[in-house]
VMD Tcl script that builds the backbone (N, CA, C; Angstrom):
set m [mol new atoms 456]
animate dup $m
set s [atomselect $m all]
$s set {name element resname resid chain x y z} {
  {N N MET 1 A -88.103 -40.473 16.334}
  {CA C MET 1 A -89.247 -39.956 17.062}
  {C C MET 1 A -89.491 -40.841 18.279}
  {N N ILE 2 A -89.747 -40.197 19.394}
  {CA C ILE 2 A -90.057 -40.909 20.639}
  {C C ILE 2 A -91.511 -40.620 20.993}
  {N N ILE 3 A -92.264 -41.698 21.199}
  {CA C ILE 3 A -93.670 -41.588 21.571}
  {C C ILE 3 A -93.868 -42.297 22.900}
  {N N ALA 4 A -94.650 -41.695 23.786}
  {CA C ALA 4 A -95.031 -42.338 25.043}
  {C C ALA 4 A -96.535 -42.535 25.030}
  {N N ALA 5 A -96.960 -43.762 25.305}
  {CA C ALA 5 A -98.385 -44.101 25.308}
  {C C ALA 5 A -98.739 -44.742 26.645}
  {N N GLY 6 A -99.836 -44.293 27.234}
  {CA C GLY 6 A -100.203 -44.836 28.534}
  {C C GLY 6 A -101.695 -44.929 28.758}
  {N N HIS 7 A -102.034 -45.399 29.933}
  {CA C HIS 7 A -103.418 -45.593 30.350}
  {C C HIS 7 A -103.621 -44.816 31.647}
  {N N TRP 8 A -104.598 -43.936 31.662}
  {CA C TRP 8 A -104.865 -43.150 32.872}
  {C C TRP 8 A -105.153 -44.060 34.064}
  {N N GLU 9 A -104.710 -43.655 35.227}
  {CA C GLU 9 A -104.941 -44.398 36.475}
  {C C GLU 9 A -106.320 -44.072 37.039}
  {N N ILE 10 A -107.330 -44.223 36.245}
  {CA C ILE 10 A -108.686 -43.908 36.690}
  {C C ILE 10 A -109.069 -44.870 37.806}
  {N N GLY 11 A -109.506 -44.295 38.904}
  {CA C GLY 11 A -109.826 -45.081 40.088}
  {C C GLY 11 A -108.829 -44.825 41.203}
  {N N TYR 12 A -107.551 -44.696 40.819}
  {CA C TYR 12 A -106.516 -44.375 41.801}
  {C C TYR 12 A -106.201 -42.890 41.801}
  {N N MET 13 A -106.529 -42.218 40.704}
  {CA C MET 13 A -106.187 -40.822 40.531}
  {C C MET 13 A -107.080 -40.263 39.423}
  {N N THR 14 A -107.060 -38.973 39.274}
  {CA C THR 14 A -107.786 -38.359 38.162}
  {C C THR 14 A -106.772 -37.923 37.101}
  {N N PRO 15 A -107.140 -37.959 35.824}
  {CA C PRO 15 A -106.195 -37.584 34.768}
  {C C PRO 15 A -105.609 -36.181 34.933}
  {N N ILE 16 A -106.383 -35.217 35.389}
  {CA C ILE 16 A -105.853 -33.857 35.526}
  {C C ILE 16 A -104.719 -33.805 36.549}
  {N N MET 17 A -104.779 -34.640 37.580}
  {CA C MET 17 A -103.687 -34.713 38.558}
  {C C MET 17 A -102.540 -35.579 38.031}
  {N N GLU 18 A -102.879 -36.710 37.450}
  {CA C GLU 18 A -101.851 -37.623 36.958}
  {C C GLU 18 A -101.026 -37.001 35.835}
  {N N ALA 19 A -101.652 -36.168 35.033}
  {CA C ALA 19 A -100.944 -35.526 33.917}
  {C C ALA 19 A -99.698 -34.796 34.400}
  {N N ASN 20 A -99.748 -34.237 35.595}
  {CA C ASN 20 A -98.584 -33.536 36.150}
  {C C ASN 20 A -97.392 -34.462 36.351}
  {N N PHE 21 A -97.644 -35.736 36.569}
  {CA C PHE 21 A -96.553 -36.701 36.756}
  {C C PHE 21 A -95.962 -37.165 35.432}
  {N N TRP 22 A -96.675 -36.951 34.348}
  {CA C TRP 22 A -96.224 -37.336 33.015}
  {C C TRP 22 A -95.623 -36.159 32.240}
  {N N ASN 23 A -96.352 -35.055 32.167}
  {CA C ASN 23 A -96.016 -34.024 31.186}
  {C C ASN 23 A -94.659 -33.358 31.401}
  {N N LEU 24 A -94.262 -33.114 32.628}
  {CA C LEU 24 A -92.969 -32.467 32.854}
  {C C LEU 24 A -91.814 -33.386 32.476}
  {N N VAL 25 A -91.937 -34.661 32.791}
  {CA C VAL 25 A -90.903 -35.631 32.421}
  {C C VAL 25 A -90.819 -35.754 30.906}
  {N N LEU 26 A -91.964 -35.860 30.265}
  {CA C LEU 26 A -91.993 -35.972 28.804}
  {C C LEU 26 A -91.343 -34.765 28.132}
  {N N ARG 27 A -91.659 -33.602 28.626}
  {CA C ARG 27 A -91.087 -32.386 28.047}
  {C C ARG 27 A -89.588 -32.324 28.284}
  {N N ASP 28 A -89.152 -32.617 29.507}
  {CA C ASP 28 A -87.742 -32.459 29.843}
  {C C ASP 28 A -86.852 -33.467 29.124}
  {N N PHE 29 A -87.392 -34.633 28.798}
  {CA C PHE 29 A -86.635 -35.622 28.029}
  {C C PHE 29 A -86.938 -35.531 26.537}
  {N N GLN 30 A -87.604 -34.478 26.112}
  {CA C GLN 30 A -87.867 -34.164 24.710}
  {C C GLN 30 A -88.591 -35.281 23.965}
  {N N VAL 31 A -89.611 -35.838 24.610}
  {CA C VAL 31 A -90.457 -36.813 23.930}
  {C C VAL 31 A -91.286 -36.074 22.887}
  {N N ASP 32 A -91.434 -36.668 21.717}
  {CA C ASP 32 A -92.092 -36.001 20.599}
  {C C ASP 32 A -93.613 -36.049 20.659}
  {N N LYS 33 A -94.142 -37.139 21.192}
  {CA C LYS 33 A -95.591 -37.306 21.164}
  {C C LYS 33 A -96.054 -38.048 22.410}
  {N N TRP 34 A -97.203 -37.599 22.958}
  {CA C TRP 34 A -97.779 -38.194 24.157}
  {C C TRP 34 A -99.200 -38.628 23.849}
  {N N MET 35 A -99.485 -39.888 24.135}
  {CA C MET 35 A -100.817 -40.440 23.888}
  {C C MET 35 A -101.310 -41.153 25.145}
  {N N MET 36 A -102.607 -40.982 25.442}
  {CA C MET 36 A -103.207 -41.647 26.597}
  {C C MET 36 A -104.594 -42.161 26.237}
  {N N THR 37 A -105.042 -43.129 26.998}
  {CA C THR 37 A -106.391 -43.657 26.886}
  {C C THR 37 A -106.907 -43.916 28.290}
  {N N PRO 38 A -108.197 -43.841 28.560}
  {CA C PRO 38 A -109.275 -43.408 27.684}
  {C C PRO 38 A -109.329 -41.882 27.585}
  {N N ILE 39 A -110.269 -41.391 26.812}
  {CA C ILE 39 A -110.411 -39.948 26.618}
  {C C ILE 39 A -110.909 -39.305 27.910}
  {N N SER 40 A -110.164 -38.305 28.374}
  {CA C SER 40 A -110.556 -37.580 29.592}
  {C C SER 40 A -110.981 -36.151 29.271}
  {N N GLY 41 A -110.431 -35.590 28.202}
  {CA C GLY 41 A -110.749 -34.225 27.826}
  {C C GLY 41 A -109.979 -33.161 28.591}
  {N N ILE 42 A -108.948 -33.558 29.336}
  {CA C ILE 42 A -108.208 -32.578 30.130}
  {C C ILE 42 A -107.342 -31.684 29.256}
  {N N LYS 43 A -106.970 -30.556 29.804}
  {CA C LYS 43 A -105.966 -29.668 29.217}
  {C C LYS 43 A -104.888 -29.538 30.291}
  {N N HIS 44 A -103.730 -30.128 30.040}
  {CA C HIS 44 A -102.675 -30.165 31.056}
  {C C HIS 44 A -101.828 -28.895 31.016}
  {N N ASN 45 A -100.998 -28.722 32.053}
  {CA C ASN 45 A -100.268 -27.462 32.216}
  {C C ASN 45 A -99.053 -27.288 31.303}
  {N N GLU 46 A -98.739 -28.259 30.464}
  {CA C GLU 46 A -97.654 -28.124 29.490}
  {C C GLU 46 A -98.208 -28.174 28.071}
  {N N ASP 47 A -99.485 -27.925 27.941}
  {CA C ASP 47 A -100.186 -28.056 26.668}
  {C C ASP 47 A -99.545 -27.231 25.558}
  {N N TYR 48 A -98.970 -26.097 25.888}
  {CA C TYR 48 A -98.360 -25.242 24.868}
  {C C TYR 48 A -97.018 -25.793 24.388}
  {N N ARG 49 A -96.444 -26.759 25.087}
  {CA C ARG 49 A -95.162 -27.342 24.687}
  {C C ARG 49 A -95.272 -28.792 24.229}
  {N N LEU 50 A -96.288 -29.493 24.704}
  {CA C LEU 50 A -96.411 -30.922 24.435}
  {C C LEU 50 A -97.878 -31.275 24.244}
  {N N ASP 51 A -98.199 -31.732 23.046}
  {CA C ASP 51 A -99.581 -32.132 22.765}
  {C C ASP 51 A -99.899 -33.454 23.439}
  {N N LEU 52 A -101.121 -33.559 23.903}
  {CA C LEU 52 A -101.653 -34.805 24.442}
  {C C LEU 52 A -102.764 -35.269 23.518}
  {N N ASP 53 A -102.574 -36.440 22.923}
  {CA C ASP 53 A -103.619 -37.048 22.104}
  {C C ASP 53 A -104.254 -38.159 22.922}
  {N N GLU 54 A -105.566 -38.086 23.063}
  {CA C GLU 54 A -106.275 -39.119 23.814}
  {C C GLU 54 A -107.101 -39.981 22.859}
  {N N PHE 55 A -107.242 -41.243 23.212}
  {CA C PHE 55 A -107.926 -42.218 22.382}
  {C C PHE 55 A -108.971 -42.958 23.211}
  {N N ASP 56 A -110.012 -43.421 22.526}
  {CA C ASP 56 A -111.077 -44.120 23.238}
  {C C ASP 56 A -110.690 -45.545 23.620}
  {N N SER 57 A -109.661 -46.092 22.965}
  {CA C SER 57 A -109.225 -47.447 23.300}
  {C C SER 57 A -107.724 -47.595 23.101}
  {N N TYR 58 A -107.173 -48.607 23.749}
  {CA C TYR 58 A -105.756 -48.901 23.565}
  {C C TYR 58 A -105.475 -49.305 22.129}
  {N N GLU 59 A -106.388 -50.075 21.561}
  {CA C GLU 59 A -106.210 -50.557 20.196}
  {C C GLU 59 A -106.093 -49.391 19.214}
  {N N SER 60 A -106.992 -48.420 19.310}
  {CA C SER 60 A -106.937 -47.279 18.384}
  {C C SER 60 A -105.684 -46.434 18.619}
  {N N MET 61 A -105.244 -46.347 19.863}
  {CA C MET 61 A -104.026 -45.602 20.164}
  {C C MET 61 A -102.822 -46.272 19.500}
  {N N LEU 62 A -102.720 -47.584 19.611}
  {CA C LEU 62 A -101.580 -48.289 19.026}
  {C C LEU 62 A -101.626 -48.292 17.498}
  {N N ILE 63 A -102.807 -48.340 16.929}
  {CA C ILE 63 A -102.933 -48.255 15.473}
  {C C ILE 63 A -102.397 -46.916 14.975}
  {N N SER 64 A -102.591 -45.864 15.756}
  {CA C SER 64 A -102.149 -44.532 15.336}
  {C C SER 64 A -100.628 -44.403 15.241}
  {N N CYS 65 A -99.905 -45.296 15.878}
  {CA C CYS 65 A -98.441 -45.229 15.815}
  {C C CYS 65 A -97.869 -46.475 15.138}
  {N N ASP 66 A -98.669 -47.070 14.273}
  {CA C ASP 66 A -98.219 -48.222 13.508}
  {C C ASP 66 A -96.986 -47.835 12.694}
  {N N GLY 67 A -96.045 -48.727 12.615}
  {CA C GLY 67 A -94.802 -48.448 11.887}
  {C C GLY 67 A -93.643 -48.149 12.826}
  {N N PHE 68 A -93.930 -47.854 14.083}
  {CA C PHE 68 A -92.877 -47.625 15.073}
  {C C PHE 68 A -92.627 -48.902 15.857}
  {N N GLN 69 A -91.386 -49.118 16.250}
  {CA C GLN 69 A -91.070 -50.242 17.135}
  {C C GLN 69 A -91.858 -50.056 18.432}
  {N N ARG 70 A -92.573 -51.080 18.840}
  {CA C ARG 70 A -93.370 -51.012 20.070}
  {C C ARG 70 A -92.582 -51.634 21.215}
  {N N VAL 71 A -92.424 -50.871 22.299}
  {CA C VAL 71 A -91.691 -51.313 23.480}
  {C C VAL 71 A -92.640 -51.232 24.670}
  {N N PHE 72 A -93.085 -52.382 25.138}
  {CA C PHE 72 A -93.964 -52.434 26.302}
  {C C PHE 72 A -93.122 -52.407 27.571}
  {N N ILE 73 A -93.485 -51.532 28.489}
  {CA C ILE 73 A -92.797 -51.451 29.775}
  {C C ILE 73 A -93.716 -52.116 30.792}
  {N N GLU 74 A -93.216 -53.181 31.403}
  {CA C GLU 74 A -94.076 -53.995 32.249}
  {C C GLU 74 A -93.324 -54.507 33.474}
  {N N PRO 75 A -94.029 -54.664 34.584}
  {CA C PRO 75 A -93.381 -55.274 35.749}
  {C C PRO 75 A -92.971 -56.706 35.437}
  {N N ARG 76 A -91.876 -57.117 35.969}
  {CA C ARG 76 A -91.465 -58.519 35.809}
  {C C ARG 76 A -91.464 -59.156 37.183}
  {N N THR 77 A -92.398 -59.983 37.392}
  {CA C THR 77 A -92.495 -60.706 38.654}
  {C C THR 77 A -92.361 -62.183 38.359}
  {N N LYS 78 A -92.300 -62.983 39.400}
  {CA C LYS 78 A -92.139 -64.421 39.178}
  {C C LYS 78 A -93.358 -65.034 38.493}
  {N N HIS 79 A -94.465 -64.290 38.423}
  {CA C HIS 79 A -95.684 -64.815 37.819}
  {C C HIS 79 A -95.941 -64.290 36.416}
  {N N GLN 80 A -95.114 -63.371 35.906}
  {CA C GLN 80 A -95.396 -62.737 34.618}
  {C C GLN 80 A -94.188 -62.748 33.709}
  {N N ASN 81 A -94.413 -62.841 32.440}
  {CA C ASN 81 A -93.449 -62.618 31.371}
  {C C ASN 81 A -91.981 -62.905 31.707}
  {N N PRO 82 A -91.625 -64.144 31.892}
  {CA C PRO 82 A -90.232 -64.461 32.210}
  {C C PRO 82 A -89.260 -64.165 31.071}
  {N N ASP 83 A -89.763 -63.912 29.861}
  {CA C ASP 83 A -88.892 -63.662 28.715}
  {C C ASP 83 A -88.673 -62.186 28.414}
  {N N THR 84 A -89.061 -61.312 29.309}
  {CA C THR 84 A -88.841 -59.892 29.060}
  {C C THR 84 A -87.355 -59.562 29.147}
  {N N VAL 85 A -87.000 -58.402 28.622}
  {CA C VAL 85 A -85.628 -57.904 28.666}
  {C C VAL 85 A -85.524 -56.945 29.840}
  {N N TRP 86 A -84.476 -57.070 30.620}
  {CA C TRP 86 A -84.246 -56.105 31.698}
  {C C TRP 86 A -83.806 -54.784 31.086}
  {N N LEU 87 A -84.248 -53.686 31.665}
  {CA C LEU 87 A -83.926 -52.363 31.134}
  {C C LEU 87 A -82.421 -52.138 31.008}
  {N N ASP 88 A -81.649 -52.590 31.971}
  {CA C ASP 88 A -80.205 -52.340 31.912}
  {C C ASP 88 A -79.532 -53.081 30.750}
  {N N GLU 89 A -80.201 -54.083 30.165}
  {CA C GLU 89 A -79.665 -54.830 29.026}
  {C C GLU 89 A -80.304 -54.404 27.700}
  {N N PHE 90 A -81.243 -53.486 27.761}
  {CA C PHE 90 A -82.034 -53.098 26.589}
  {C C PHE 90 A -81.345 -52.012 25.779}
  {N N GLU 91 A -81.350 -52.173 24.452}
  {CA C GLU 91 A -80.858 -51.143 23.539}
  {C C GLU 91 A -82.064 -50.414 22.962}
  {N N HIS 92 A -82.179 -49.146 23.270}
  {CA C HIS 92 A -83.322 -48.347 22.834}
  {C C HIS 92 A -83.273 -48.102 21.332}
  {N N PRO 93 A -84.387 -48.373 20.632}
  {CA C PRO 93 A -84.445 -48.021 19.205}
  {C C PRO 93 A -84.443 -46.501 19.042}
  {N N GLU 94 A -83.930 -46.031 17.929}
  {CA C GLU 94 A -83.932 -44.585 17.698}
  {C C GLU 94 A -85.360 -44.041 17.678}
  {N N ASP 95 A -86.237 -44.708 16.964}
  {CA C ASP 95 A -87.642 -44.329 16.882}
  {C C ASP 95 A -88.475 -45.447 17.490}
  {N N CYS 96 A -89.315 -45.103 18.447}
  {CA C CYS 96 A -90.148 -46.133 19.066}
  {C C CYS 96 A -91.295 -45.506 19.834}
  {N N VAL 97 A -92.232 -46.366 20.193}
  {CA C VAL 97 A -93.301 -45.975 21.102}
  {C C VAL 97 A -93.141 -46.817 22.359}
  {N N TYR 98 A -92.964 -46.129 23.490}
  {CA C TYR 98 A -92.916 -46.790 24.784}
  {C C TYR 98 A -94.352 -46.896 25.283}
  {N N ILE 99 A -94.773 -48.109 25.612}
  {CA C ILE 99 A -96.159 -48.362 25.961}
  {C C ILE 99 A -96.245 -48.764 27.429}
  {N N PHE 100 A -97.037 -47.987 28.172}
  {CA C PHE 100 A -97.201 -48.198 29.601}
  {C C PHE 100 A -98.637 -48.584 29.903}
  {N N GLY 101 A -98.823 -49.389 30.912}
  {CA C GLY 101 A -100.161 -49.741 31.358}
  {C C GLY 101 A -100.556 -48.886 32.541}
  {N N SER 102 A -101.298 -49.464 33.424}
  {CA C SER 102 A -101.688 -48.791 34.659}
  {C C SER 102 A -101.857 -49.865 35.724}
  {N N ALA 103 A -102.203 -49.444 36.911}
  {CA C ALA 103 A -102.362 -50.401 38.004}
  {C C ALA 103 A -103.427 -51.441 37.696}
  {N N HIS 104 A -104.403 -51.078 36.891}
  {CA C HIS 104 A -105.504 -51.995 36.613}
  {C C HIS 104 A -105.571 -52.457 35.156}
  {N N TYR 105 A -104.562 -52.132 34.345}
  {CA C TYR 105 A -104.591 -52.553 32.947}
  {C C TYR 105 A -103.184 -52.866 32.439}
  {N N ASP 106 A -102.980 -54.080 31.967}
  {CA C ASP 106 A -101.712 -54.507 31.392}
  {C C ASP 106 A -101.898 -54.651 29.882}
  {N N PRO 107 A -101.428 -53.682 29.097}
  {CA C PRO 107 A -101.653 -53.719 27.651}
  {C C PRO 107 A -100.900 -54.818 26.927}
  {N N THR 108 A -99.878 -55.375 27.554}
  {CA C THR 108 A -99.069 -56.399 26.905}
  {C C THR 108 A -99.896 -57.645 26.611}
  {N N ILE 109 A -100.746 -58.025 27.530}
  {CA C ILE 109 A -101.496 -59.273 27.421}
  {C C ILE 109 A -102.292 -59.342 26.122}
  {N N ILE 110 A -102.996 -58.288 25.774}
  {CA C ILE 110 A -103.874 -58.290 24.606}
  {C C ILE 110 A -103.187 -57.755 23.350}
  {N N ASN 111 A -102.264 -56.810 23.513}
  {CA C ASN 111 A -101.749 -56.053 22.366}
  {C C ASN 111 A -100.374 -56.445 21.851}
  {N N LYS 112 A -99.631 -57.258 22.580}
  {CA C LYS 112 A -98.274 -57.590 22.149}
  {C C LYS 112 A -98.295 -58.483 20.915}
  {N N ARG 113 A -97.469 -58.073 19.950}
  {CA C ARG 113 A -97.260 -58.866 18.744}
  {C C ARG 113 A -95.896 -59.557 18.854}
  {N N LYS 114 A -95.647 -60.521 18.006}
  {CA C LYS 114 A -94.395 -61.277 18.055}
  {C C LYS 114 A -93.169 -60.374 17.951}
  {N N GLN 115 A -93.225 -59.340 17.111}
  {CA C GLN 115 A -92.069 -58.467 16.882}
  {C C GLN 115 A -91.900 -57.380 17.951}
  {N N ASP 116 A -92.843 -57.271 18.880}
  {CA C ASP 116 A -92.755 -56.257 19.934}
  {C C ASP 116 A -91.789 -56.699 21.031}
  {N N VAL 117 A -91.286 -55.734 21.766}
  {CA C VAL 117 A -90.352 -55.988 22.860}
  {C C VAL 117 A -91.045 -55.656 24.183}
  {N N VAL 118 A -90.761 -56.464 25.194}
  {CA C VAL 118 A -91.263 -56.181 26.539}
  {C C VAL 118 A -90.044 -55.957 27.430}
  {N N VAL 119 A -90.019 -54.810 28.112}
  {CA C VAL 119 A -88.889 -54.412 28.950}
  {C C VAL 119 A -89.366 -54.261 30.387}
  {N N SER 120 A -88.539 -54.726 31.326}
  {CA C SER 120 A -88.853 -54.611 32.747}
  {C C SER 120 A -87.728 -53.905 33.483}
  {N N ILE 121 A -88.084 -53.252 34.556}
  {CA C ILE 121 A -87.135 -52.498 35.382}
  {C C ILE 121 A -86.856 -53.295 36.649}
  {N N LYS 122 A -85.572 -53.534 36.906}
  {CA C LYS 122 A -85.193 -54.260 38.114}
  {C C LYS 122 A -85.408 -53.393 39.346}
  {N N THR 123 A -85.939 -54.019 40.373}
  {CA C THR 123 A -85.991 -53.402 41.692}
  {C C THR 123 A -85.467 -54.433 42.690}
  {N N VAL 124 A -85.326 -54.067 43.920}
  {CA C VAL 124 A -84.806 -54.998 44.918}
  {C C VAL 124 A -85.716 -56.218 45.046}
  {N N GLU 125 A -87.018 -55.991 45.073}
  {CA C GLU 125 A -87.952 -57.092 45.286}
  {C C GLU 125 A -88.660 -57.571 44.020}
  {N N ASN 126 A -88.587 -56.820 42.921}
  {CA C ASN 126 A -89.252 -57.177 41.661}
  {C C ASN 126 A -90.719 -57.585 41.868}
  {N N ARG 127 A -91.444 -56.763 42.573}
  {CA C ARG 127 A -92.857 -57.033 42.823}
  {C C ARG 127 A -93.787 -56.272 41.879}
  {N N GLY 128 A -93.239 -55.497 40.984}
  {CA C GLY 128 A -94.056 -54.795 40.005}
  {C C GLY 128 A -94.899 -53.683 40.599}
  {N N VAL 129 A -94.356 -52.944 41.549}
  {CA C VAL 129 A -95.152 -51.924 42.235}
  {C C VAL 129 A -94.881 -50.494 41.752}
  {N N LEU 130 A -94.034 -50.316 40.752}
  {CA C LEU 130 A -93.785 -48.968 40.245}
  {C C LEU 130 A -94.985 -48.488 39.431}
  {N N TRP 131 A -95.336 -47.225 39.613}
  {CA C TRP 131 A -96.384 -46.607 38.804}
  {C C TRP 131 A -95.824 -46.355 37.408}
  {N N SER 132 A -96.706 -46.273 36.429}
  {CA C SER 132 A -96.271 -46.050 35.040}
  {C C SER 132 A -95.469 -44.771 34.887}
  {N N ASN 133 A -95.882 -43.698 35.559}
  {CA C ASN 133 A -95.147 -42.438 35.416}
  {C C ASN 133 A -93.758 -42.522 36.049}
  {N N GLN 134 A -93.583 -43.383 37.049}
  {CA C GLN 134 A -92.259 -43.602 37.620}
  {C C GLN 134 A -91.393 -44.380 36.633}
  {N N CYS 135 A -91.987 -45.391 36.000}
  {CA C CYS 135 A -91.274 -46.162 34.979}
  {C C CYS 135 A -90.874 -45.270 33.816}
  {N N LEU 136 A -91.749 -44.353 33.443}
  {CA C LEU 136 A -91.464 -43.421 32.354}
  {C C LEU 136 A -90.155 -42.678 32.605}
  {N N ALA 137 A -90.018 -42.099 33.777}
  {CA C ALA 137 A -88.806 -41.334 34.097}
  {C C ALA 137 A -87.564 -42.226 34.073}
  {N N ILE 138 A -87.679 -43.422 34.602}
  {CA C ILE 138 A -86.542 -44.343 34.631}
  {C C ILE 138 A -86.139 -44.745 33.213}
  {N N VAL 139 A -87.105 -45.083 32.374}
  {CA C VAL 139 A -86.829 -45.505 30.999}
  {C C VAL 139 A -86.193 -44.373 30.199}
  {N N LEU 140 A -86.733 -43.178 30.313}
  {CA C LEU 140 A -86.180 -42.053 29.545}
  {C C LEU 140 A -84.792 -41.660 30.042}
  {N N TYR 141 A -84.549 -41.777 31.329}
  {CA C TYR 141 A -83.215 -41.506 31.863}
  {C C TYR 141 A -82.225 -42.548 31.343}
  {N N ASP 142 A -82.627 -43.809 31.336}
  {CA C ASP 142 A -81.781 -44.874 30.806}
  {C C ASP 142 A -81.465 -44.621 29.334}
  {N N ARG 143 A -82.460 -44.212 28.584}
  {CA C ARG 143 A -82.266 -43.890 27.167}
  {C C ARG 143 A -81.233 -42.775 27.005}
  {N N MET 144 A -81.346 -41.736 27.814}
  {CA C MET 144 A -80.429 -40.611 27.733}
  {C C MET 144 A -79.005 -41.058 28.063}
  {N N LEU 145 A -78.833 -41.831 29.125}
  {CA C LEU 145 A -77.499 -42.287 29.501}
  {C C LEU 145 A -76.867 -43.147 28.416}
  {N N LYS 146 A -77.646 -44.041 27.860}
  {CA C LYS 146 A -77.115 -44.946 26.836}
  {C C LYS 146 A -76.838 -44.244 25.516}
  {N N SER 147 A -77.461 -43.091 25.302}
  {CA C SER 147 A -77.200 -42.342 24.075}
  {C C SER 147 A -75.892 -41.563 24.176}
  {N N GLY 148 A -75.368 -41.449 25.392}
  {CA C GLY 148 A -74.100 -40.753 25.587}
  {C C GLY 148 A -74.212 -39.238 25.587}
  {N N SER 149 A -75.439 -38.748 25.760}
  {CA C SER 149 A -75.614 -37.292 25.770}
  {C C SER 149 A -76.721 -36.919 26.731}
  {N N ASN 150 A -76.977 -35.632 26.804}
  {CA C ASN 150 A -78.047 -35.159 27.677}
  {C C ASN 150 A -79.303 -34.854 26.881}
  {N N ASN 151 A -79.385 -35.399 25.677}
  {CA C ASN 151 A -80.608 -35.233 24.877}
  {C C ASN 151 A -80.919 -36.539 24.178}
  {N N LYS 152 A -82.026 -36.544 23.450}
  {CA C LYS 152 A -82.438 -37.777 22.785}
  {C C LYS 152 A -81.608 -38.059 21.567}
}
mol reanalyze $m
mol bondsrecalc $m
mol representation Tube
mol addrep $m
């Protein structure tokens, strides 16, 4: 099972608009479950194909997927998490929850446990400027390529 968990970009965007950047990618890469926080109450345009579960906090969202390998996707800059794994070196677990933050919230700082993995995506400058929905597409594409097929 593949789960994607994220934090709405409230302040930079509205959830009803941002959902369009998430839901089509999630559906096309056959993600099983989509979770976001905080609760917005939106109904996105892929609702009939992909459920969106919203939570009042990051903590409650992560508790709901307890038992799955947690993979935090985070920018790697010279000031943050020097021990993260680069995406190109990462082996995707068969079942996991990919956890994304937002421009104003880094879930790794408070929620990472010792057994969790933190993965970063290389860019030319490694300044951590990719949006979470952009990271989502890159991570799922990498997963597909490494699986040796065009599906999960």
